[in-house]
C-alpha positions in Angstrom: -30.8 -17.0 0.5 -28.2 -18.1 -1.9 -28.8 -15.9 -4.8 -28.5 -13.1 -1.8 -25.3 -14.2 -0.9 -23.8 -15.1 -5.1 -25.9 -11.0 -5.2 -24.2 -9.5 -2.8 -20.9 -11.5 -3.6 -20.8 -9.9 -7.1 -21.7 -6.3 -5.8 -18.8 -6.3 -3.6 -16.2 -7.1 -6.3 -17.6 -5.2 -8.5 -16.9 -2.7 -6.4 -13.8 -2.3 -6.2 -11.1 0.0 -8.7 -7.5 -0.1 -8.9 -6.5 2.6 -6.7 -3.4 3.8 -8.9 -5.8 4.0 -12.7 -9.2 2.6 -11.3 -9.1 -0.5 -13.4 -11.6 -3.4 -12.5 -9.7 -5.9 -14.1 -7.4 -7.2 -11.5 -6.2 -10.8 -10.3 -5.9 -12.3 -6.9 -1.8 -11.8 -5.1 -1.0 -13.8 -2.6 -1.9 -12.5 0.8 -0.4 -10.5 2.6 1.1 -10.3 6.2 -2.0 -9.9 7.8 -3.3 -12.2 6.0 -5.4 -10.4 3.6 -5.8 -10.7 -0.1 -3.5 -8.8 -2.6 -4.4 -8.5 -6.1 -2.7 -6.8 -9.1 -4.2 -5.1 -11.9 -4.0 -6.3 -14.6 -4.0 -2.8 -16.7 -1.2 -1.1 -14.8 0.7 -4.1 -13.3 0.0 -2.0 -9.3 0.0 -4.1 -5.9 -3.7 -3.5 -4.3 -5.3 -4.1 -1.3 -8.9 -3.4 -0.8 -9.1 -1.5 2.2 -6.0 -1.4 3.8 -5.4 -1.5 7.8 -2.3 0.5 7.0 -2.9 3.8 5.0 -0.8 5.4 2.3 1.7 7.9 4.3 1.4 11.6 2.6 3.6 14.2 0.5 4.5 16.0 3.4 5.2 12.8 6.0 7.7 12.5 3.4 9.0 14.5 3.5 9.4 15.2 7.5 10.0 11.4 7.7 13.0 12.8 5.0 13.8 15.9 7.0 14.3 13.4 10.1 16.9 10.6 9.2 18.6 13.1 7.5 19.6 14.7 10.8 19.6 11.6 12.3 22.4 11.0 9.9 24.5 13.8 10.8 24.0 13.3 14.6 25.8 9.7 13.7 28.5 11.2 11.7 29.6 13.5 14.1 29.1 11.5 17.3 33.1 9.5 15.3 35.6 12.0 15.2 37.6 11.1 12.5 41.6 11.4 12.4 43.3 13.4 10.6 
């Protein structure tokens, strides 16, 4: 039973790679505020979490967010009258 658990733990560890450079060399690097283990890649330095609860924002989502932020800022600037 113990050997099975050790083998399962080893295969789980081997299945994880850096999402940026796909290296399998990483070290533990603290925890997220959700309590998940954080890792740091020894090859490229990227920090990552195995099976993150939040997914990265797509390029389309980043563009939409930037446009919405710009619209919000323009509205705030227009609401404050400027003295001449």
